[in-house]
Every structure is written in structure tokens, then in C-alpha cells.
C-alpha positions as CSV (number, residue, x, y, z in Angstrom):
1,M,-74.9,34.2,-31.2
2,P,-72.6,32.2,-28.9
3,R,-71.2,33.6,-25.6
4,A,-68.3,35.9,-26.5
5,Q,-64.9,34.3,-25.6
6,N,-61.2,34.3,-26.4
7,T,-60.2,31.8,-29.2
8,I,-56.9,30.2,-29.8
9,F,-57.0,29.0,-33.4
10,I,-54.2,26.6,-34.4
11,L,-53.4,25.6,-38.0
12,S,-50.7,23.4,-39.3
13,D,-49.5,22.8,-42.7
14,E,-50.1,19.6,-44.8
15,H,-51.5,17.5,-42.1
16,N,-53.2,14.3,-43.5
17,R,-56.6,14.1,-41.7
18,N,-56.0,10.4,-41.0
19,I,-52.7,10.8,-39.4
20,A,-54.1,11.5,-35.8
21,G,-55.2,9.0,-33.2
22,C,-58.6,10.6,-32.9
23,Y,-59.1,10.0,-36.6
24,G,-58.6,6.3,-36.3
25,H,-54.8,5.9,-37.1
26,P,-53.6,2.7,-35.4
27,F,-50.2,4.0,-33.8
28,I,-49.3,7.7,-34.4
29,R,-48.7,9.5,-31.3
30,T,-51.1,12.8,-30.9
31,P,-52.0,13.0,-27.4
32,N,-53.0,16.7,-27.5
33,I,-54.8,16.7,-30.5
34,D,-56.7,13.4,-29.2
35,Q,-57.5,15.3,-25.8
36,L,-58.8,18.1,-27.9
37,A,-61.0,15.9,-29.8
38,A,-62.3,14.2,-26.8
39,R,-63.4,17.7,-25.2
40,G,-65.2,19.1,-28.4
41,T,-66.6,18.7,-31.6
42,R,-64.5,16.4,-34.5
43,F,-65.4,17.3,-38.0
44,T,-65.0,14.0,-39.8
45,N,-65.6,15.7,-43.4
46,A,-63.4,18.8,-43.3
47,Y,-62.0,20.0,-46.4
48,C,-59.6,22.9,-47.6
49,N,-60.8,25.0,-50.6
50,S,-57.7,24.6,-52.3
51,P,-55.0,21.9,-52.0
52,I,-52.2,24.2,-52.3
53,C,-50.8,26.7,-49.4
54,V,-51.5,30.2,-50.7
55,P,-55.2,30.0,-52.1
56,S,-56.2,27.7,-49.3
57,R,-55.1,30.3,-46.8
58,A,-56.4,33.3,-48.8
59,S,-60.0,31.5,-48.6
60,L,-59.5,30.7,-45.0
61,A,-58.6,34.5,-44.3
62,T,-61.8,35.8,-46.5
63,G,-64.3,33.2,-46.0
64,Q,-64.7,33.2,-49.8
65,Y,-64.0,30.6,-52.6
66,V,-60.6,30.8,-54.6
67,H,-62.6,31.8,-57.7
68,R,-64.3,34.8,-56.0
69,I,-61.0,36.5,-54.7
70,G,-58.5,35.5,-57.4
71,C,-55.7,34.1,-55.4
72,W,-55.5,31.2,-57.8
73,D,-51.9,29.7,-57.0
74,N,-48.8,30.3,-54.9
75,A,-47.9,33.5,-56.9
76,I,-51.0,35.5,-56.5
77,P,-51.3,35.8,-52.7
78,Y,-53.5,37.6,-50.4
79,H,-52.5,41.2,-49.6
80,G,-55.4,42.6,-47.9
81,Q,-57.4,43.3,-50.9
82,H,-60.5,41.5,-49.6
83,P,-61.8,41.9,-46.1
84,S,-60.8,39.2,-43.9
85,W,-61.8,37.9,-40.3
86,H,-58.6,39.5,-39.0
87,H,-59.8,43.1,-40.4
88,V,-63.3,42.7,-39.1
89,L,-62.0,41.6,-35.5
90,R,-59.5,44.4,-35.5
91,Q,-61.8,47.0,-36.4
92,A,-64.5,45.7,-33.8
93,G,-61.8,46.5,-31.2
94,S,-60.5,42.9,-30.5
95,N,-56.8,42.0,-30.3
96,V,-56.1,39.5,-33.2
97,T,-52.6,38.6,-33.3
98,S,-51.0,36.0,-35.6
99,I,-47.8,34.0,-34.9
100,G,-46.2,32.2,-37.6
101,K,-46.8,31.0,-41.0
102,L,-49.4,33.2,-43.2
103,H,-48.3,32.8,-46.5
104,F,-49.5,36.3,-47.6
105,R,-47.5,38.8,-49.7
106,S,-45.7,40.8,-47.2
107,T,-45.8,42.4,-43.8
108,D,-45.8,45.7,-45.5
109,D,-49.4,45.0,-46.3
110,D,-52.4,45.5,-44.1
111,N,-53.3,41.9,-43.3
112,G,-55.7,42.8,-40.7
113,F,-53.9,41.7,-37.8
114,S,-53.3,43.8,-34.6
115,Q,-49.7,42.5,-34.7
116,E,-47.8,39.5,-36.8
117,I,-45.2,37.8,-34.6
118,L,-42.6,35.6,-36.6
119,P,-44.6,36.4,-39.8
120,M,-43.8,33.8,-42.6
121,H,-44.8,35.0,-46.1
122,I,-44.2,34.1,-49.5
123,L,-40.5,34.4,-51.0
124,D,-39.8,38.0,-51.7
125,G,-43.6,38.9,-52.1
126,K,-43.2,37.0,-55.3
127,G,-43.7,33.4,-54.5
128,D,-43.7,30.4,-57.0
129,L,-43.7,32.4,-60.3
130,K,-42.7,29.2,-62.4
131,G,-46.0,27.5,-61.3
132,L,-47.8,30.4,-63.3
133,L,-46.6,28.6,-66.5
134,R,-49.3,25.9,-66.6
135,Q,-49.8,25.4,-70.2
136,N,-46.2,25.0,-71.2
137,P,-44.7,24.2,-67.6
138,P,-40.8,23.7,-67.1
139,P,-39.8,20.3,-65.8
140,K,-39.8,19.7,-62.0
141,V,-36.4,20.8,-60.6
142,G,-35.2,18.8,-57.5
143,A,-38.0,16.2,-57.6
144,D,-35.6,13.7,-56.0
145,E,-35.2,15.6,-52.8
146,M,-38.4,14.5,-51.3
147,A,-37.1,11.1,-51.3
148,N,-33.4,11.7,-50.9
149,K,-33.5,14.3,-48.0
150,A,-35.9,12.6,-45.9
151,G,-34.7,11.1,-42.7
152,I,-33.2,12.2,-39.3
153,G,-32.2,15.9,-38.8
154,T,-33.3,19.3,-37.5
155,S,-34.8,21.3,-40.4
156,D,-35.5,25.1,-40.2
157,Y,-39.3,24.3,-40.1
158,F,-38.7,22.3,-36.9
159,S,-36.9,24.9,-35.3
160,F,-39.0,27.6,-36.6
161,D,-42.2,25.8,-35.3
162,R,-40.6,25.5,-31.7
163,K,-40.1,29.2,-31.8
164,V,-43.8,29.8,-32.7
165,A,-45.0,27.5,-29.9
166,E,-43.0,29.3,-27.2
167,A,-43.8,32.6,-28.6
168,A,-47.5,31.7,-28.5
169,R,-47.1,30.5,-24.8
170,T,-45.5,33.7,-24.1
171,W,-48.3,35.7,-25.8
172,I,-51.1,33.9,-23.8
173,T,-49.6,34.3,-20.5
174,D,-48.9,38.1,-21.0
175,A,-52.6,38.4,-22.2
176,T,-54.2,37.3,-18.9
177,G,-56.2,39.8,-17.2
178,K,-55.0,42.6,-19.7
179,E,-57.5,42.2,-22.7
180,T,-60.7,44.0,-22.0
181,K,-62.5,42.2,-25.2
182,P,-62.3,38.6,-26.3
183,W,-59.2,38.2,-28.3
184,V,-58.2,35.7,-31.2
185,L,-54.8,34.3,-31.2
186,F,-53.9,32.6,-34.6
187,V,-50.9,30.2,-34.2
188,S,-49.9,28.8,-37.4
189,F,-47.3,26.1,-37.8
190,V,-45.2,25.0,-40.6
191,M,-45.0,21.2,-39.9
192,P,-45.6,18.5,-41.2
193,H,-44.9,20.2,-44.5
194,F,-41.8,18.5,-46.4
195,P,-38.8,18.4,-46.2
196,L,-39.7,15.0,-44.5
197,V,-36.8,15.7,-41.9
198,V,-37.1,15.2,-38.2
199,P,-34.8,15.0,-34.9
200,Q,-33.7,11.4,-34.1
201,E,-36.1,11.3,-30.9
202,Y,-39.1,11.6,-32.8
203,Y,-37.9,9.5,-35.9
204,Q,-37.2,6.7,-33.3
205,M,-40.8,6.6,-32.1
206,Y,-41.7,5.0,-35.4
207,A,-38.2,3.4,-36.5
208,H,-39.3,-0.1,-35.4
209,L,-42.2,-0.2,-37.9
210,G,-41.5,-1.8,-41.4
211,L,-43.1,-0.4,-44.8
212,D,-46.4,-2.6,-44.5
213,A,-47.3,-1.0,-41.2
214,L,-46.3,2.4,-42.2
215,Q,-48.4,2.2,-45.3
216,Q,-51.6,1.3,-43.7
217,G,-54.3,3.3,-45.5
218,L,-51.7,4.7,-47.9
219,N,-51.2,1.7,-50.4
220,Q,-53.7,2.2,-53.3
221,P,-52.2,1.8,-56.6
222,P,-51.7,4.8,-59.2
223,S,-54.9,6.0,-61.1
224,D,-55.3,5.5,-64.7
225,H,-57.3,8.9,-64.9
226,P,-55.5,11.1,-67.4
227,T,-55.4,14.3,-65.3
228,I,-54.0,12.4,-62.3
229,Q,-51.6,10.6,-64.4
230,Q,-50.3,13.9,-65.8
231,L,-50.0,15.4,-62.5
232,R,-48.2,12.4,-61.0
233,S,-45.8,12.5,-64.1
234,S,-45.3,16.2,-63.8
235,F,-44.5,16.5,-60.2
236,D,-42.2,13.2,-60.4
237,Y,-41.7,12.8,-56.8
238,D,-42.7,9.0,-56.6
239,T,-40.1,7.9,-59.4
240,H,-37.2,8.6,-56.7
241,F,-38.5,6.2,-54.0
242,D,-37.5,2.7,-53.4
243,D,-39.0,0.8,-50.3
244,E,-36.6,1.9,-47.9
245,K,-36.8,5.5,-48.8
246,R,-40.5,5.1,-48.6
247,A,-40.4,3.8,-45.2
248,V,-37.9,6.5,-44.0
249,A,-40.0,9.2,-45.4
250,L,-43.1,8.0,-43.4
251,R,-41.3,7.5,-40.3
252,A,-40.0,11.3,-40.6
253,Y,-43.6,12.3,-41.5
254,F,-45.3,10.5,-38.5
255,G,-42.5,11.9,-36.2
256,M,-43.3,15.4,-37.7
257,V,-46.8,15.0,-36.8
258,T,-45.8,14.0,-33.4
259,A,-43.6,17.0,-33.0
260,L,-46.6,19.2,-34.2
261,D,-48.7,17.6,-31.5
262,E,-46.1,18.5,-28.8
263,N,-45.9,21.9,-29.9
264,I,-49.7,22.2,-29.7
265,G,-49.3,21.0,-26.0
266,I,-46.9,23.7,-25.3
267,V,-49.2,26.3,-26.6
268,L,-52.2,25.1,-24.6
269,S,-50.1,24.6,-21.5
270,A,-50.5,28.4,-20.9
271,L,-53.9,28.3,-20.4
272,Q,-53.9,25.6,-17.5
273,G,-54.9,27.0,-14.3
274,T,-55.5,30.5,-15.5
275,P,-58.7,32.7,-15.6
276,N,-58.7,32.2,-19.4
277,E,-58.9,28.4,-19.2
278,K,-62.6,28.4,-19.4
279,E,-63.1,31.4,-21.4
280,T,-61.0,30.4,-24.5
281,R,-62.2,28.3,-27.2
282,I,-59.8,26.3,-29.3
283,I,-59.9,25.4,-32.9
284,Y,-57.6,23.2,-34.7
285,S,-57.4,22.5,-38.5
286,S,-54.8,22.5,-41.3
287,D,-54.5,24.0,-44.8
288,H,-54.5,20.9,-46.8
289,G,-53.3,17.3,-46.5
290,D,-50.5,15.1,-48.1
291,N,-50.6,12.4,-50.4
292,L,-47.8,10.4,-48.5
293,G,-47.2,8.3,-51.4
294,N,-50.6,6.9,-51.8
295,R,-51.3,6.2,-55.5
296,G,-47.8,7.1,-56.0
297,M,-48.2,10.5,-55.2
298,W,-46.4,13.0,-52.6
299,G,-47.4,16.3,-51.8
300,K,-51.1,17.8,-52.5
301,C,-52.6,19.4,-55.4
302,V,-55.1,16.6,-55.9
303,F,-58.9,16.0,-54.6
304,Y,-58.3,12.5,-53.1
305,E,-59.1,12.6,-49.4
306,D,-55.1,12.5,-48.4
307,S,-54.8,15.8,-50.0
308,V,-58.0,17.9,-49.9
309,A,-59.6,16.7,-46.6
310,V,-58.2,18.1,-43.3
311,P,-58.5,17.7,-39.8
312,M,-61.0,20.1,-37.9
313,I,-61.8,20.0,-34.0
314,A,-63.6,22.9,-32.0
315,V,-63.4,22.8,-28.5
316,G,-65.4,25.1,-25.9
317,D,-68.7,26.7,-25.3
318,G,-71.1,25.8,-28.3
319,F,-69.1,22.8,-29.2
320,P,-70.4,19.8,-27.7
321,A,-68.2,16.5,-27.2
322,K,-69.4,14.9,-30.4
323,V,-68.5,13.5,-33.9
324,E,-70.1,16.0,-36.6
325,T,-70.6,14.5,-40.0
326,T,-71.8,17.3,-42.0
327,A,-69.3,18.3,-44.5
328,V,-67.4,21.8,-43.7
329,S,-64.5,23.6,-45.1
330,L,-62.1,26.2,-44.2
331,V,-64.4,29.2,-45.2
332,D,-66.6,28.3,-42.4
333,L,-64.0,29.4,-40.0
334,Y,-64.5,33.0,-41.0
335,P,-68.0,33.1,-39.4
336,T,-66.9,31.0,-36.6
337,L,-64.2,33.2,-35.4
338,L,-66.3,36.2,-35.6
339,G,-69.1,34.5,-33.5
340,S,-66.7,33.1,-31.1
341,A,-65.5,36.9,-30.3
342,G,-69.1,38.4,-30.5
343,V,-68.7,40.2,-33.2
344,A,-71.3,40.6,-36.2
345,Q,-70.6,40.6,-40.0
346,P,-70.4,44.4,-41.2
347,D,-73.4,45.3,-43.2
348,N,-71.2,46.5,-46.0
349,S,-69.2,43.4,-46.2
350,P,-69.2,41.3,-49.3
351,D,-71.2,38.0,-49.1
352,I,-69.1,35.1,-47.4
353,D,-69.3,31.4,-48.6
354,G,-68.8,29.9,-45.3
355,T,-71.2,28.9,-42.4
356,S,-70.6,29.3,-38.8
357,L,-69.6,26.0,-37.1
358,F,-71.7,27.1,-34.2
359,E,-74.9,26.7,-36.5
360,I,-73.7,23.8,-38.1
361,V,-73.3,21.7,-35.1
362,Q,-76.8,22.6,-34.0
363,S,-78.5,21.5,-37.2
364,A,-76.8,19.2,-39.3
365,D,-77.2,18.9,-43.1
366,E,-75.7,15.7,-44.5
367,E,-76.3,17.0,-48.1
368,R,-74.5,20.4,-47.5
369,P,-72.2,21.1,-50.5
370,V,-68.5,21.9,-50.1
371,L,-66.3,23.2,-52.8
372,S,-62.5,22.9,-53.4
373,E,-60.8,24.1,-56.4
374,Y,-57.2,23.9,-58.0
375,H,-55.9,26.6,-60.4
376,A,-52.0,26.0,-59.9
377,V,-48.8,24.3,-60.8
378,Y,-49.1,21.8,-63.4
379,S,-53.0,22.0,-64.1
380,S,-53.5,22.5,-67.6
381,A,-57.1,23.8,-66.7
382,G,-59.4,24.4,-63.8
383,H,-60.0,21.4,-61.3
384,F,-63.0,21.5,-59.2
385,M,-64.3,19.1,-56.4
386,L,-67.7,19.2,-54.9
387,R,-68.5,17.2,-51.9
388,K,-72.1,16.4,-51.1
389,G,-73.7,13.8,-49.0
390,D,-71.8,10.4,-49.4
391,W,-70.5,11.7,-53.0
392,K,-67.6,13.5,-54.4
393,L,-67.4,14.9,-57.8
394,N,-64.0,16.0,-59.4
395,Y,-64.7,17.9,-62.4
396,Y,-61.9,18.8,-64.9
397,V,-62.3,21.4,-67.4
398,D,-60.5,19.6,-70.1
399,S,-60.6,15.9,-68.8
400,P,-63.4,13.4,-67.8
401,P,-64.8,13.8,-64.3
402,Q,-64.3,11.5,-61.5
403,L,-67.2,10.3,-59.2
404,F,-66.9,8.5,-56.1
405,N,-69.2,7.3,-53.3
406,L,-67.1,7.8,-50.1
407,R,-69.4,5.6,-48.1
408,S,-69.1,2.2,-49.9
409,D,-65.7,3.1,-51.4
410,P,-63.7,5.6,-48.8
411,E,-60.4,4.8,-50.8
412,E,-61.7,6.3,-53.8
413,S,-60.8,3.5,-56.1
414,I,-63.8,3.1,-58.3
415,N,-64.6,6.0,-60.5
416,L,-68.6,5.9,-61.1
417,A,-68.5,8.7,-63.6
418,E,-69.2,6.4,-66.6
419,D,-71.5,4.1,-64.7
420,P,-75.0,4.3,-66.4
421,A,-76.5,3.5,-62.9
422,C,-74.9,6.6,-61.6
423,A,-75.7,9.1,-64.7
424,D,-78.5,10.9,-62.6
425,K,-76.3,11.4,-59.6
426,L,-73.4,12.7,-61.8
427,A,-75.8,15.2,-63.5
428,E,-77.0,16.2,-59.9
429,L,-73.4,16.9,-58.5
430,E,-72.7,18.9,-61.8
431,A,-75.9,21.1,-61.4
432,A,-74.8,21.7,-57.8
433,L,-71.5,22.4,-58.8
434,N,-72.5,25.0,-61.5
435,K,-74.8,26.8,-59.0
436,I,-71.6,27.7,-56.9
437,V,-69.2,28.4,-59.9
438,N,-69.3,28.1,-63.7
439,P,-66.0,26.0,-64.3
440,I,-65.2,27.1,-67.6
441,E,-65.7,30.9,-66.7
442,A,-63.4,30.5,-63.6
443,S,-60.7,28.4,-65.5
444,A,-60.3,31.1,-68.0
445,Q,-60.2,34.0,-65.5
446,A,-57.6,32.2,-63.7
447,F,-55.6,32.0,-66.9
448,S,-56.0,35.6,-67.6
449,D,-55.0,36.8,-64.3
450,Q,-51.8,34.5,-64.3
451,Q,-50.8,35.8,-67.6
452,A,-51.1,39.4,-66.3
453,T,-48.9,38.3,-63.4
454,I,-46.5,36.7,-65.8
455,D,-46.4,40.0,-67.9
456,D,-45.9,42.2,-64.7
457,N,-42.7,40.0,-63.9
458,G,-41.2,40.5,-67.2
459,G,-42.8,37.8,-69.4
460,E,-42.6,34.1,-69.7
461,D,-38.6,34.2,-70.6
462,A,-37.9,36.2,-67.1
463,V,-40.3,33.7,-65.3
464,L,-38.4,30.9,-66.6
465,R,-35.2,32.2,-65.0
466,S,-36.7,32.9,-61.6
467,V,-35.7,31.2,-58.6
468,E,-36.8,27.7,-57.9
469,I,-38.9,27.3,-54.7
470,P,-39.0,23.6,-53.3
471,H,-40.7,25.0,-50.3
472,T,-40.9,28.5,-48.8
473,P,-38.0,29.5,-46.6
474,V,-38.4,30.6,-42.9
475,P,-37.9,34.3,-42.0
476,L,-34.5,35.1,-40.9
């Protein structure tokens, strides 16, 4: 067990892992994130457990995979129904406070925190009901807004995140010398989640760059895989972009990442020169990535690295300054945050799927399997991803698989699933996937639970009349 200390856990929303200086991006301005990486452990193969907000955050909270907790999509949220790391820490007497986006059901639920400051939950405790209609989905409304609203401006998300940063700075300052046990502060920003709008000062940092420069690493052609084609067509974002709109959107996204980095700096400035500075670990990650137009896709919801990979950096005692290549995922943060506070998992708790990052940095395992899954909007059956070693399997219940070797093909452009020379590797990864989850059973359970939620909300016709949610509004 590592030495018990405070922890500041910072989470962003929709941060493409590669859009950070410490992950090799050639021009993005992320000095605070880069400084964290220089001081601690940077995980190069970190993943979310579902490439969409609500399920990803539910797995993060519980340390359990989506198929085990049943938070399948953006209308079946976490509401305290499974033990979370926040519950365990609070029960152990630690102050565990959240500031910002949670994307759970409601503040009326006991979500496990000592306090929720500026909590952002799903809309009206219902979320995206239309996303439940997966087998006969309605057409996407407002798909043109991704392109047509991108550019210069001050969005509600920008203003909200600045409030979150200032509230966190105040909380850290006030906590100095007052807490008798190690505390955990969960600071959760919304940016760089779309809409792709950012104030002029941040946009101008990238305004001199043309589309070719902006698209470095984001210029793969659309995939011919049937599932990817179906998702791309259903979301229908890319058809509304021309070259100029692409450039504007990318400049705005990069500006949002820099604004996020600035907010991280505001939070961490409260530690400088205080007794807590050497007694506080810092963890940074994101709930999923963003495709950013690569392969003609925007948003998330697929298993390409742009969407499913996340940045993950851990700083402080127990996290040496190193690059760690062992595959990790958000469920690993549950035991990590407990260990950081010196709190053991209660004996009567359910088994979790994560492993503490403290253990992982001490004993690397290049063949460690990591799971992500998707059962949400526009998926006609369950989708599963297994990363193991150099290989990634994307398994679709109703469609042929994809198999990529990320060492030889980091752009994921060559699907080896039908290559006879890779048949044994495909079988190996499918067997490893089935040790974790039965894809057919999990897919069926998701549809069953989603139908029950549709019925609880008045049936399919009522769901079709429900409010359109392009993105969750900030709390008033």
C-alpha cells in the first residue's frame, strides 16, 4: 500500500489523447499537462471503458465494466446503485468532494460524495432517451451544428469550466490545514467536448495554421467496414463540413484544449507553496476522446484510438517519472484512488475489474487485456474492444470483426481479421474477450434493459417525442 496522501483527480471530457504536447503533438499548447507528464508517470495505452459519456463515467465510478453495472447508454445513468470509490472513501472518513460534471442521474441520489459543487448531471434525470431506440433509430437532428456552429465565441461550457477551476482553487486553499485525513478532490471539466466554440484569444493561437497542418494525424480516409460506415452515416456530421469548416473546427478544438490546460493550471496553482504541495498526488485523464474528422467521423462512439484512447498521467509518491506502456483503463482508477488515500476495499464489496496503477507501474504486463464496450446510440448490436499487447480486436455481434496491430499499423488502416496469417491471433483475442464477457449475452441484456427504460418512459412514441439533446446543458 502506498503512503496515504491527498489526491486531486482531474477529468476532462472528449480529450483526444494525441492532442497534447507530452503525447507528441507538434504544436498544441498544453504546458500544464506537459509539466505533469514530466513529473510523473504517463500512460501511453490508456482507454475508456465505453466511448460515450454516461457509461464511461459509471465504469470510472464503480471500477466495473459496463456490462456488469448495466449503465449502457446516456439514458441509463449511475445513481448510486453500485458502490463507488466515492462511497468507500466517504465511509472511511475521508472528505471526497466533486466539482463539475458528473453525468449521473441527479443530486437527489446518494452518489457517494461528501459534497457536490457545481454538479452537472444528465438532463432532467432522463438523459438522451432517443438514443435508446437502437434498432429503429430516428434520424439525427441538428447534425449540421457540429460544423456550422464551430468557431469563435464564449460557450456555456467555457464559462462553466472557468467556474469549476476557480471553485477548485478555493476548495484547495480552504482545505489547507483543516482535514485530518487524506482527502480526494474530483475536478471534472466539460471541455473540449463540442460545441467547438472558444474565445478569440484561444482560437487565434491556431489561426495561422492551414488545414494540412491542423489535420496532422487526422487525415485517414473513411473506413469500408459495414459497422463504421453505418455509424458514420447515422451520425452524419461530416457531410456538413467543407475544408474551411474543418479548419475552423480544428482550430476551435485546439483552442479548447489550451483553455482546458489553463484551467488545470488554475487548479494546481492553489497547491504552490502550501503544506499540501508535497502531500498531494495528481491524476489527469478524460472520459473518452474525439475523432476530430479522422476517417470522416466526429465525436466518439467507435473504437479507433482517437475515440477510445484517453490521456492518463499520475504524479506523486509511487508514480516515478516514466512512460508506462502497459494497457490501462478508467476502471483502474477505483483501486488507485482508494490506495492513494490509504483506504482498503471493504470485504463485502463486489469484485472490481480494475488494478491499482501503483501496482501496474511496479510490474509492467505488456499482455494485460483491457476492455471497452458500446451499446448506445445508433449501434444495432453490442460492440466490444479488447486491447492486448500490440493487438486490438473490435468485435461486433452482428458484423465482421476488425483486428489491428497497433505497433506496425498505429493508424489502424489495415484490418487483419480476414488475413489467414493472423487467424490464430484473432482466435486468441476472441477467447480472451470471452473470458471477460459473453458478447451475445451482454448485447441481449442491454436491449432488454433499454426496452424496460423505453416502457418506463411511456413507450416508443413518447420517446420519439422527447427532447433532442445535442449536448448536456450546464446547470443553471
